Structures are given as C-alpha cells and as structure tokens.
C-alpha positions as CSV (number, residue, x, y, z in Angstrom):
1,M,-149.0,45.5,-50.9
2,K,-148.4,42.3,-52.8
3,K,-145.5,41.2,-50.5
4,Q,-147.7,41.7,-47.4
5,R,-150.3,39.3,-48.9
6,T,-147.8,36.6,-49.3
7,W,-146.6,36.8,-45.7
8,I,-150.0,36.6,-44.1
9,P,-150.7,32.9,-45.0
10,L,-147.2,31.9,-44.1
11,I,-147.3,33.6,-40.7
12,T,-150.8,32.1,-40.1
13,L,-149.5,28.6,-40.9
14,I,-146.6,29.0,-38.5
15,I,-148.9,30.1,-35.8
16,V,-151.3,27.2,-36.3
17,I,-148.4,24.7,-36.3
18,Y,-147.1,26.2,-33.1
19,I,-150.5,26.0,-31.4
20,L,-151.0,22.4,-32.4
21,H,-147.5,21.4,-31.1
22,S,-147.2,23.8,-28.1
23,T,-147.8,21.2,-25.4
24,P,-147.2,17.5,-25.2
25,H,-150.9,16.7,-25.0
26,M,-151.8,18.9,-28.0
27,S,-149.0,17.4,-30.0
28,L,-150.2,13.9,-29.1
29,R,-153.8,14.7,-30.0
30,T,-152.7,16.3,-33.3
31,Y,-150.7,13.2,-34.2
32,V,-153.5,10.8,-33.5
33,F,-156.0,13.1,-35.4
34,F,-153.9,13.2,-38.5
35,T,-153.1,9.5,-38.4
36,G,-156.8,8.8,-39.0
37,Y,-158.4,8.6,-35.5
38,P,-160.1,11.9,-34.9
39,I,-162.7,10.7,-32.4
40,Q,-160.1,9.1,-30.1
41,A,-157.9,12.2,-30.5
42,F,-160.6,14.4,-28.8
43,T,-162.3,11.9,-26.5
44,S,-159.5,9.8,-25.0
45,G,-157.7,10.7,-21.8
46,I,-153.9,10.9,-21.7
47,V,-151.7,9.6,-18.8
48,D,-148.0,9.3,-18.2
49,D,-146.7,5.9,-19.3
50,T,-144.9,5.1,-16.1
51,Y,-143.5,1.7,-17.3
52,H,-141.7,3.1,-20.3
53,N,-140.7,6.3,-18.5
54,E,-138.9,4.3,-15.8
55,V,-137.4,1.6,-17.9
56,D,-135.9,4.0,-20.5
57,K,-135.4,6.9,-18.2
58,E,-131.8,7.6,-19.3
59,N,-132.5,7.4,-23.0
60,Y,-135.6,9.7,-22.7
61,E,-133.6,12.2,-20.7
62,K,-131.0,12.4,-23.5
63,M,-133.7,12.7,-26.1
64,N,-135.7,15.2,-24.0
65,A,-138.7,12.9,-24.3
66,K,-141.5,11.4,-22.3
67,A,-143.9,8.5,-23.0
68,Y,-147.7,8.9,-22.8
69,T,-150.6,6.4,-23.0
70,F,-154.2,6.9,-24.2
71,T,-156.8,5.7,-21.7
72,D,-159.2,4.9,-24.6
73,P,-156.7,4.1,-27.4
74,P,-157.5,3.8,-31.1
75,T,-157.5,0.4,-32.8
76,D,-155.6,-0.1,-36.0
77,K,-157.9,-0.8,-38.8
78,Q,-155.7,-3.4,-40.6
79,T,-154.2,-5.3,-37.7
80,Q,-156.8,-4.7,-35.0
81,G,-153.9,-3.8,-32.7
82,V,-154.3,-1.2,-29.9
83,L,-152.3,2.0,-30.5
84,S,-151.9,3.2,-26.9
85,N,-148.3,4.3,-26.3
86,Y,-146.7,7.4,-27.8
87,L,-143.3,9.1,-27.3
88,V,-143.4,12.9,-27.2
89,R,-140.1,14.8,-27.7
90,K,-139.4,18.4,-27.2
91,Y,-137.5,20.3,-29.9
92,T,-136.7,23.9,-28.9
93,F,-140.2,25.3,-28.3
94,I,-142.4,22.6,-30.0
95,Y,-143.3,19.0,-29.2
96,I,-143.1,16.2,-31.8
97,T,-145.0,12.9,-31.3
98,D,-144.1,9.4,-32.6
99,Y,-145.8,6.1,-32.0
100,L,-144.0,4.1,-29.4
101,G,-145.6,0.7,-29.7
102,D,-147.0,-1.7,-27.1
103,T,-143.8,-3.4,-26.0
C-alpha cells in the first residue's frame, strides 16, 4: 500500500511534463509561461520563423529543430528587448524550447 502511494505522484508528474511538452506549441507556451510571461504565453499567436528556418536549414535538420516566432511577443523587463524568436527541438517524444534571439 505504501509503495503504491509513492508511485502515484511520480507518474502524475511524468504525465504532466509529457502533456506540457507533447507538441512544439505547447512546449513554447510552457517555456514562455515559466520564464515569467504568463499572459503572452496564452494570448500570443505562434508562427513559423521562415527566416531562421531557411538560413539555418541544415543545422536545424541535424538538431531536429524548428524556429518559431510569437506574433505578440513578450518584452524583457530589464532590457526592454522583444523576446520573439524561439527554437524548439524534438527529443524522442517530447519537445524542448530555447530562446533563439532576435538576430
């Protein structure tokens, strides 16, 4: 009985992590939410970043990645920079997001 109680929270945590990273858009929204911009995470649209995807096509194919852009991006609180471009990589069955920058 005690072993069963310890597995339930662990399995629940794994399921929640999988759901939050099951698609590129969910992974991107989760990343932006947990970096401190919850309103933009839910309200902003997401489009393919055609510029970065074409310029770095070979590198992104090797990394199994794709670049995305927020249509209404969050603004950094310290530098007032626009945080619009993100790189989403696929690892086995989940997606991981990193900030790409505005270059």
